[in-house]
A tleap script that builds the chain and sets N, CA, C and O, in Angstrom:
source leaprc.protein.ff14SB
mol = sequence {
  NMET ARG PHE ASN LEU MET PHE ILE LEU ILE
  LEU ALA CYS LEU CYS VAL THR LEU ALA GLN
  GLY SER TYR GLU ASP CYS CYS LEU LYS TYR
  VAL ARG ARG VAL ARG LYS THR ALA LEU ARG
  MET VAL THR SER TYR ARG ARG GLN GLU THR
  ASP GLY GLY CYS ASN ILE HIE ALA ILE VAL
  PHE THR MET LYS ARG GLY ARG LEU PHE CYS
  ALA ASP PRO ARG GLU LYS TRP VAL ASN GLU
  LEU MET LEU LYS VAL GLU THR LYS LYS SER
  LYS LYS HIE THR LYS GLY LEU LYS LYS PRO
  ARG CGLY
}
set mol.1.N position { 46.745 191.633 71.680 }
set mol.1.CA position { 46.759 192.135 70.322 }
set mol.1.C position { 48.192 192.198 69.781 }
set mol.1.O position { 48.456 191.783 68.652 }
set mol.2.N position { 49.116 192.724 70.602 }
set mol.2.CA position { 50.512 192.796 70.157 }
set mol.2.C position { 51.079 191.400 69.914 }
set mol.2.O position { 51.804 191.171 68.946 }
set mol.3.N position { 50.740 190.482 70.797 }
set mol.3.CA position { 51.232 189.114 70.650 }
set mol.3.C position { 50.762 188.507 69.330 }
set mol.3.O position { 51.552 187.864 68.639 }
set mol.4.N position { 49.512 188.694 68.970 }
set mol.4.CA position { 48.977 188.156 67.715 }
set mol.4.C position { 49.692 188.757 66.514 }
set mol.4.O position { 50.028 188.043 65.569 }
set mol.5.N position { 49.922 190.046 66.545 }
set mol.5.CA position { 50.609 190.717 65.449 }
set mol.5.C position { 52.047 190.214 65.324 }
set mol.5.O position { 52.519 189.955 64.217 }
set mol.6.N position { 52.733 190.076 66.438 }
set mol.6.CA position { 54.109 189.574 66.433 }
set mol.6.C position { 54.151 188.133 65.936 }
set mol.6.O position { 55.034 187.773 65.157 }
set mol.7.N position { 53.221 187.320 66.371 }
set mol.7.CA position { 53.159 185.922 65.942 }
set mol.7.C position { 52.945 185.824 64.433 }
set mol.7.O position { 53.597 185.019 63.768 }
set mol.8.N position { 52.053 186.623 63.896 }
set mol.8.CA position { 51.777 186.618 62.452 }
set mol.8.C position { 53.000 187.093 61.681 }
set mol.8.O position { 53.319 186.539 60.628 }
set mol.9.N position { 53.682 188.097 62.183 }
set mol.9.CA position { 54.886 188.607 61.524 }
set mol.9.C position { 55.985 187.544 61.488 }
set mol.9.O position { 56.625 187.352 60.454 }
set mol.10.N position { 56.205 186.864 62.590 }
set mol.10.CA position { 57.217 185.798 62.644 }
set mol.10.C position { 56.836 184.651 61.722 }
set mol.10.O position { 57.692 184.106 61.026 }
set mol.11.N position { 55.584 184.287 61.709 }
set mol.11.CA position { 55.110 183.214 60.837 }
set mol.11.C position { 55.293 183.578 59.367 }
set mol.11.O position { 55.682 182.728 58.566 }
set mol.12.N position { 55.019 184.817 59.009 }
set mol.12.CA position { 55.195 185.275 57.630 }
set mol.12.C position { 56.666 185.224 57.227 }
set mol.12.O position { 56.985 184.790 56.120 }
set mol.13.N position { 57.558 185.657 58.099 }
set mol.13.CA position { 59.001 185.611 57.812 }
set mol.13.C position { 59.478 184.177 57.634 }
set mol.13.O position { 60.290 183.888 56.755 }
set mol.14.N position { 58.976 183.298 58.459 }
set mol.14.CA position { 59.350 181.893 58.360 }
set mol.14.C position { 58.897 181.293 57.034 }
set mol.14.O position { 59.646 180.543 56.408 }
set mol.15.N position { 57.698 181.610 56.607 }
set mol.15.CA position { 57.180 181.095 55.335 }
set mol.15.C position { 58.006 181.595 54.157 }
set mol.15.O position { 58.309 180.829 53.242 }
set mol.16.N position { 58.369 182.865 54.176 }
set mol.16.CA position { 59.186 183.434 53.102 }
set mol.16.C position { 60.555 182.767 53.073 }
set mol.16.O position { 61.062 182.452 51.997 }
set mol.17.N position { 61.151 182.550 54.217 }
set mol.17.CA position { 62.459 181.903 54.299 }
set mol.17.C position { 62.409 180.482 53.762 }
set mol.17.O position { 63.298 180.077 53.013 }
set mol.18.N position { 61.406 179.732 54.124 }
set mol.18.CA position { 61.274 178.359 53.638 }
set mol.18.C position { 61.033 178.320 52.141 }
set mol.18.O position { 61.554 177.438 51.458 }
set mol.19.N position { 60.261 179.248 51.621 }
set mol.19.CA position { 59.980 179.286 50.187 }
set mol.19.C position { 61.245 179.598 49.402 }
set mol.19.O position { 61.461 179.019 48.338 }
set mol.20.N position { 62.079 180.493 49.897 }
set mol.20.CA position { 63.318 180.830 49.207 }
set mol.20.C position { 64.290 179.667 49.217 }
set mol.20.O position { 64.999 179.458 48.232 }
set mol.21.N position { 64.346 178.914 50.281 }
set mol.21.CA position { 65.264 177.786 50.389 }
set mol.21.C position { 64.933 176.661 49.437 }
set mol.21.O position { 65.829 175.897 49.076 }
set mol.22.N position { 63.700 176.521 49.016 }
set mol.22.CA position { 63.317 175.410 48.156 }
set mol.22.C position { 63.867 175.556 46.746 }
set mol.22.O position { 64.005 174.556 46.042 }
set mol.23.N position { 64.187 176.772 46.313 }
set mol.23.CA position { 64.700 176.990 44.968 }
set mol.23.C position { 66.225 176.999 44.915 }
set mol.23.O position { 66.808 177.078 43.834 }
set mol.24.N position { 66.852 176.920 46.039 }
set mol.24.CA position { 68.293 177.088 46.121 }
set mol.24.C position { 69.069 176.028 45.348 }
set mol.24.O position { 70.093 176.349 44.746 }
set mol.25.N position { 68.621 174.788 45.345 }
set mol.25.CA position { 69.377 173.705 44.743 }
set mol.25.C position { 68.917 173.336 43.339 }
set mol.25.O position { 69.276 172.266 42.848 }
set mol.26.N position { 68.147 174.171 42.686 }
set mol.26.CA position { 67.613 173.846 41.367 }
set mol.26.C position { 68.472 174.432 40.251 }
set mol.26.O position { 68.963 175.557 40.345 }
set mol.27.N position { 68.637 173.645 39.202 }
set mol.27.CA position { 69.268 174.147 37.985 }
set mol.27.C position { 68.220 174.918 37.200 }
set mol.27.O position { 67.079 174.474 37.071 }
set mol.28.N position { 68.602 176.051 36.685 }
set mol.28.CA position { 67.685 176.845 35.878 }
set mol.28.C position { 67.982 176.714 34.395 }
set mol.28.O position { 67.114 176.956 33.556 }
set mol.29.N position { 69.231 176.325 34.071 }
set mol.29.CA position { 69.606 176.124 32.668 }
set mol.29.C position { 70.781 175.164 32.596 }
set mol.29.O position { 71.426 174.868 33.602 }
set mol.30.N position { 71.045 174.683 31.393 }
set mol.30.CA position { 72.130 173.729 31.157 }
set mol.30.C position { 73.385 174.456 30.679 }
set mol.30.O position { 73.304 175.533 30.089 }
set mol.31.N position { 74.537 173.857 30.941 }
set mol.31.CA position { 75.769 174.365 30.333 }
set mol.31.C position { 75.778 173.915 28.875 }
set mol.31.O position { 75.255 172.852 28.541 }
set mol.32.N position { 76.362 174.712 28.032 }
set mol.32.CA position { 76.433 174.338 26.612 }
set mol.32.C position { 77.697 173.554 26.306 }
set mol.32.O position { 77.678 172.550 25.595 }
set mol.33.N position { 78.796 174.043 26.866 }
set mol.33.CA position { 80.078 173.381 26.633 }
set mol.33.C position { 80.838 173.271 27.940 }
set mol.33.O position { 80.738 174.132 28.814 }
set mol.34.N position { 81.599 172.198 28.053 }
set mol.34.CA position { 82.456 172.001 29.225 }
set mol.34.C position { 83.826 171.591 28.703 }
set mol.34.O position { 83.933 170.737 27.824 }
set mol.35.N position { 84.860 172.198 29.244 }
set mol.35.CA position { 86.222 171.847 28.818 }
set mol.35.C position { 86.558 170.424 29.234 }
set mol.35.O position { 86.048 169.918 30.233 }
set mol.36.N position { 87.418 169.790 28.457 }
set mol.36.CA position { 87.824 168.415 28.777 }
set mol.36.C position { 88.518 168.342 30.132 }
set mol.36.O position { 88.362 167.362 30.860 }
set mol.37.N position { 89.279 169.371 30.468 }
set mol.37.CA position { 89.948 169.367 31.775 }
set mol.37.C position { 88.923 169.410 32.908 }
set mol.37.O position { 89.126 168.795 33.954 }
set mol.38.N position { 87.839 170.126 32.704 }
set mol.38.CA position { 86.785 170.189 33.727 }
set mol.38.C position { 86.077 168.845 33.851 }
set mol.38.O position { 85.689 168.450 34.950 }
set mol.39.N position { 85.906 168.147 32.748 }
set mol.39.CA position { 85.240 166.844 32.781 }
set mol.39.C position { 86.025 165.848 33.619 }
set mol.39.O position { 85.442 164.981 34.270 }
set mol.40.N position { 87.348 165.970 33.602 }
set mol.40.CA position { 88.183 165.058 34.391 }
set mol.40.C position { 88.082 165.332 35.892 }
set mol.40.O position { 88.438 164.481 36.707 }
set mol.41.N position { 87.602 166.504 36.250 }
set mol.41.CA position { 87.503 166.900 37.658 }
set mol.41.C position { 86.186 166.474 38.309 }
set mol.41.O position { 86.000 166.683 39.508 }
set mol.42.N position { 85.275 165.882 37.541 }
set mol.42.CA position { 83.967 165.500 38.082 }
set mol.42.C position { 84.125 164.316 39.026 }
set mol.42.O position { 84.768 163.322 38.688 }
set mol.43.N position { 83.533 164.430 40.211 }
set mol.43.CA position { 83.631 163.362 41.211 }
set mol.43.C position { 82.309 162.646 41.451 }
set mol.43.O position { 82.295 161.479 41.842 }
set mol.44.N position { 81.199 163.340 41.220 }
set mol.44.CA position { 79.895 162.713 41.456 }
set mol.44.C position { 78.823 163.463 40.676 }
set mol.44.O position { 79.084 164.493 40.054 }
set mol.45.N position { 77.615 162.921 40.725 }
set mol.45.CA position { 76.483 163.587 40.098 }
set mol.45.C position { 75.206 163.197 40.825 }
set mol.45.O position { 75.165 162.222 41.574 }
set mol.46.N position { 74.174 163.982 40.585 }
set mol.46.CA position { 72.835 163.660 41.086 }
set mol.46.C position { 71.820 164.076 40.027 }
set mol.46.O position { 72.088 164.933 39.186 }
set mol.47.N position { 70.664 163.454 40.090 }
set mol.47.CA position { 69.592 163.774 39.150 }
set mol.47.C position { 68.667 164.819 39.764 }
set mol.47.O position { 68.335 164.761 40.948 }
set mol.48.N position { 68.262 165.767 38.936 }
set mol.48.CA position { 67.261 166.745 39.350 }
set mol.48.C position { 65.980 166.452 38.587 }
set mol.48.O position { 65.976 166.430 37.356 }
set mol.49.N position { 64.913 166.229 39.304 }
set mol.49.CA position { 63.612 165.964 38.692 }
set mol.49.C position { 62.777 167.243 38.695 }
set mol.49.O position { 63.073 168.190 39.425 }
set mol.50.N position { 61.745 167.256 37.882 }
set mol.50.CA position { 60.874 168.428 37.816 }
set mol.50.C position { 59.753 168.304 38.836 }
set mol.50.O position { 58.601 168.032 38.498 }
set mol.51.N position { 60.120 168.510 40.077 }
set mol.51.CA position { 59.112 168.500 41.135 }
set mol.51.C position { 59.372 169.676 42.066 }
set mol.51.O position { 60.496 170.174 42.142 }
set mol.52.N position { 58.380 170.105 42.745 }
set mol.52.CA position { 58.552 171.244 43.642 }
set mol.52.C position { 58.899 172.497 42.866 }
set mol.52.O position { 58.151 172.907 41.978 }
set mol.53.N position { 60.024 173.108 43.190 }
set mol.53.CA position { 60.413 174.352 42.550 }
set mol.53.C position { 61.319 174.186 41.347 }
set mol.53.O position { 61.647 175.178 40.698 }
set mol.54.N position { 61.732 172.979 41.026 }
set mol.54.CA position { 62.651 172.752 39.910 }
set mol.54.C position { 61.858 172.548 38.620 }
set mol.54.O position { 60.953 171.715 38.561 }
set mol.55.N position { 62.206 173.315 37.594 }
set mol.55.CA position { 61.422 173.305 36.365 }
set mol.55.C position { 61.999 172.451 35.246 }
set mol.55.O position { 61.302 172.187 34.266 }
set mol.56.N position { 63.247 172.011 35.359 }
set mol.56.CA position { 63.849 171.223 34.278 }
set mol.56.C position { 64.482 169.948 34.832 }
set mol.56.O position { 64.959 169.907 35.966 }
set mol.57.N position { 64.470 168.909 33.994 }
set mol.57.CA position { 65.235 167.703 34.316 }
set mol.57.C position { 66.694 168.048 34.070 }
set mol.57.O position { 67.017 168.697 33.074 }
set mol.58.N position { 67.567 167.628 34.952 }
set mol.58.CA position { 68.984 167.927 34.776 }
set mol.58.C position { 69.824 166.914 35.529 }
set mol.58.O position { 69.361 166.257 36.461 }
set mol.59.N position { 71.075 166.808 35.096 }
set mol.59.CA position { 72.086 166.075 35.836 }
set mol.59.C position { 73.009 167.135 36.421 }
set mol.59.O position { 73.561 167.961 35.695 }
set mol.60.N position { 73.171 167.105 37.729 }
set mol.60.CA position { 74.016 168.082 38.418 }
set mol.60.C position { 75.329 167.397 38.764 }
set mol.60.O position { 75.374 166.516 39.623 }
set mol.61.N position { 76.393 167.806 38.093 }
set mol.61.CA position { 77.713 167.232 38.326 }
set mol.61.C position { 78.446 168.046 39.383 }
set mol.61.O position { 78.346 169.272 39.422 }
set mol.62.N position { 79.189 167.342 40.245 }
set mol.62.CA position { 80.008 167.984 41.269 }
set mol.62.C position { 81.468 167.753 40.925 }
set mol.62.O position { 81.885 166.631 40.641 }
set mol.63.N position { 82.241 168.837 40.956 }
set mol.63.CA position { 83.662 168.746 40.656 }
set mol.63.C position { 84.454 168.645 41.954 }
set mol.63.O position { 83.889 168.772 43.040 }
set mol.64.N position { 85.762 168.416 41.844 }
set mol.64.CA position { 86.616 168.173 43.009 }
set mol.64.C position { 86.542 169.265 44.063 }
set mol.64.O position { 86.531 168.951 45.253 }
set mol.65.N position { 86.491 170.497 43.688 }
set mol.65.CA position { 86.473 171.589 44.670 }
set mol.65.C position { 85.053 172.009 45.049 }
set mol.65.O position { 84.851 173.078 45.625 }
set mol.66.N position { 84.080 171.175 44.727 }
set mol.66.CA position { 82.709 171.464 45.121 }
set mol.66.C position { 81.905 172.284 44.134 }
set mol.66.O position { 80.736 172.582 44.381 }
set mol.67.N position { 82.512 172.652 43.024 }
set mol.67.CA position { 81.774 173.409 42.014 }
set mol.67.C position { 80.741 172.508 41.358 }
set mol.67.O position { 80.954 171.303 41.219 }
set mol.68.N position { 79.637 173.090 40.961 }
set mol.68.CA position { 78.546 172.352 40.343 }
set mol.68.C position { 78.281 172.883 38.945 }
set mol.68.O position { 78.464 174.070 38.677 }
set mol.69.N position { 77.848 171.992 38.053 }
set mol.69.CA position { 77.304 172.448 36.782 }
set mol.69.C position { 76.181 171.516 36.363 }
set mol.69.O position { 76.180 170.330 36.693 }
set mol.70.N position { 75.236 172.065 35.640 }
set mol.70.CA position { 74.027 171.340 35.259 }
set mol.70.C position { 74.075 171.000 33.779 }
set mol.70.O position { 74.473 171.822 32.954 }
set mol.71.N position { 73.666 169.781 33.453 }
set mol.71.CA position { 73.714 169.326 32.074 }
set mol.71.C position { 72.394 168.665 31.685 }
set mol.71.O position { 71.649 168.171 32.532 }
set mol.72.N position { 72.133 168.671 30.394 }
set mol.72.CA position { 70.918 168.078 29.838 }
set mol.72.C position { 71.064 166.563 29.815 }
set mol.72.O position { 71.985 166.059 29.172 }
set mol.73.N position { 70.199 165.820 30.485 }
set mol.73.CA position { 70.329 164.358 30.530 }
set mol.73.C position { 70.110 163.680 29.182 }
set mol.73.O position { 70.398 162.492 29.043 }
set mol.74.N position { 69.608 164.411 28.185 }
set mol.74.CA position { 69.398 163.835 26.850 }
set mol.74.C position { 70.652 163.883 25.989 }
set mol.74.O position { 70.709 163.249 24.935 }
set mol.75.N position { 71.654 164.630 26.433 }
set mol.75.CA position { 72.900 164.758 25.670 }
set mol.75.C position { 73.750 163.498 25.811 }
set mol.75.O position { 73.823 162.902 26.885 }
set mol.76.N position { 74.386 163.106 24.719 }
set mol.76.CA position { 75.210 161.896 24.709 }
set mol.76.C position { 76.404 162.023 25.669 }
set mol.76.O position { 76.697 161.092 26.419 }
set mol.77.N position { 77.082 163.162 25.647 }
set mol.77.CA position { 78.270 163.332 26.484 }
set mol.77.C position { 77.924 163.272 27.970 }
set mol.77.O position { 78.750 162.865 28.787 }
set mol.78.N position { 76.708 163.676 28.318 }
set mol.78.CA position { 76.281 163.649 29.719 }
set mol.78.C position { 76.171 162.208 30.197 }
set mol.78.O position { 76.644 161.871 31.283 }
set mol.79.N position { 75.546 161.360 29.387 }
set mol.79.CA position { 75.414 159.949 29.751 }
set mol.79.C position { 76.765 159.248 29.799 }
set mol.79.O position { 76.990 158.383 30.646 }
set mol.80.N position { 77.664 159.617 28.894 }
set mol.80.CA position { 79.012 159.041 28.912 }
set mol.80.C position { 79.759 159.452 30.184 }
set mol.80.O position { 80.460 158.640 30.787 }
set mol.81.N position { 79.606 160.709 30.584 }
set mol.81.CA position { 80.274 161.188 31.794 }
set mol.81.C position { 79.695 160.521 33.043 }
set mol.81.O position { 80.436 160.202 33.973 }
set mol.82.N position { 78.393 160.311 33.069 }
set mol.82.CA position { 77.773 159.613 34.196 }
set mol.82.C position { 78.333 158.199 34.312 }
set mol.82.O position { 78.626 157.732 35.412 }
set mol.83.N position { 78.479 157.526 33.186 }
set mol.83.CA position { 79.037 156.171 33.173 }
set mol.83.C position { 80.483 156.179 33.661 }
set mol.83.O position { 80.900 155.295 34.409 }
set mol.84.N position { 81.241 157.182 33.233 }
set mol.84.CA position { 82.637 157.301 33.655 }
set mol.84.C position { 82.744 157.505 35.168 }
set mol.84.O position { 83.614 156.922 35.814 }
set mol.85.N position { 81.870 158.322 35.724 }
set mol.85.CA position { 81.862 158.567 37.174 }
set mol.85.C position { 81.519 157.284 37.919 }
set mol.85.O position { 82.146 156.966 38.929 }
set mol.86.N position { 80.530 156.547 37.428 }
set mol.86.CA position { 80.150 155.278 38.059 }
set mol.86.C position { 81.295 154.270 38.000 }
set mol.86.O position { 81.533 153.540 38.962 }
set mol.87.N position { 81.998 154.231 36.881 }
set mol.87.CA position { 83.136 153.325 36.730 }
set mol.87.C position { 84.235 153.676 37.724 }
set mol.87.O position { 84.812 152.789 38.353 }
set mol.88.N position { 84.528 154.970 37.870 }
set mol.88.CA position { 85.536 155.407 38.843 }
set mol.88.C position { 85.151 154.986 40.256 }
set mol.88.O position { 85.988 154.504 41.019 }
set mol.89.N position { 83.883 155.170 40.597 }
set mol.89.CA position { 83.414 154.809 41.935 }
set mol.89.C position { 83.544 153.316 42.183 }
set mol.89.O position { 83.963 152.900 43.263 }
set mol.90.N position { 83.188 152.507 41.195 }
set mol.90.CA position { 83.260 151.058 41.393 }
set mol.90.C position { 84.710 150.586 41.474 }
set mol.90.O position { 85.008 149.641 42.205 }
set mol.91.N position { 85.615 151.229 40.736 }
set mol.91.CA position { 87.034 150.874 40.828 }
set mol.91.C position { 87.581 151.198 42.213 }
set mol.91.O position { 88.336 150.410 42.783 }
set mol.92.N position { 87.204 152.352 42.755 }
set mol.92.CA position { 87.660 152.718 44.098 }
set mol.92.C position { 87.108 151.755 45.127 }
set mol.92.O position { 87.805 151.381 46.071 }
set mol.93.N position { 85.861 151.351 44.952 }
set mol.93.CA position { 85.220 150.441 45.900 }
set mol.93.C position { 85.885 149.071 45.870 }
set mol.93.O position { 86.169 148.503 46.924 }
set mol.94.N position { 86.139 148.528 44.673 }
set mol.94.CA position { 86.762 147.207 44.581 }
set mol.94.C position { 88.227 147.261 44.995 }
set mol.94.O position { 88.763 146.274 45.500 }
set mol.95.N position { 88.880 148.398 44.788 }
set mol.95.CA position { 90.278 148.539 45.203 }
set mol.95.C position { 90.390 148.420 46.719 }
set mol.95.O position { 91.343 147.830 47.229 }
set mol.96.N position { 89.424 148.978 47.436 }
set mol.96.CA position { 89.427 148.910 48.891 }
set mol.96.C position { 89.077 147.537 49.423 }
set mol.96.O position { 89.362 147.237 50.582 }
set mol.97.N position { 88.462 146.690 48.598 }
set mol.97.CA position { 88.040 145.363 49.034 }
set mol.97.C position { 89.080 144.273 48.793 }
set mol.97.O position { 88.898 143.136 49.229 }
set mol.98.N position { 90.176 144.613 48.099 }
set mol.98.CA position { 91.196 143.603 47.811 }
set mol.98.C position { 91.808 143.071 49.098 }
set mol.98.O position { 91.980 143.801 50.074 }
set mol.99.N position { 92.129 141.795 49.078 }
set mol.99.CA position { 92.743 141.165 50.250 }
set mol.99.C position { 94.195 141.608 50.377 }
set mol.99.O position { 94.893 141.733 49.371 }
set mol.100.N position { 94.651 141.843 51.585 }
set mol.100.CA position { 96.050 142.238 51.776 }
set mol.100.C position { 96.981 141.074 51.451 }
set mol.100.O position { 96.683 139.913 51.731 }
set mol.101.N position { 98.100 141.417 50.860 }
set mol.101.CA position { 99.099 140.392 50.523 }
set mol.101.C position { 99.933 140.095 51.750 }
set mol.101.O position { 100.167 140.958 52.597 }
set mol.102.N position { 100.366 138.875 51.820 }
set mol.102.CA position { 101.264 138.612 52.933 }
set mol.102.C position { 101.198 137.279 53.388 }
set mol.102.O position { 101.905 136.911 54.327 }
savepdb mol mol.pdb
quit
């Protein structure tokens, strides 16, 4: 009897822990304004879809020191910033592929 009770208690704690972890990476709202200096610090982005525990579509930008902010993918500046990040990545990639001189 004690074993069954302990097993159920552990299982319940595990379920609660897993449920809380699923909401951890979701954006709940968009930023309204971002400073130009902050925009220059963006290094990458990812898309958030409305599945599971996430309720809004969003673009999650990552800045140099790991800070995150969420933006509305329908906004013009968001799409421009995504393009800028992709351009930076492709420049870094092609820079590393250049043949050495000599």
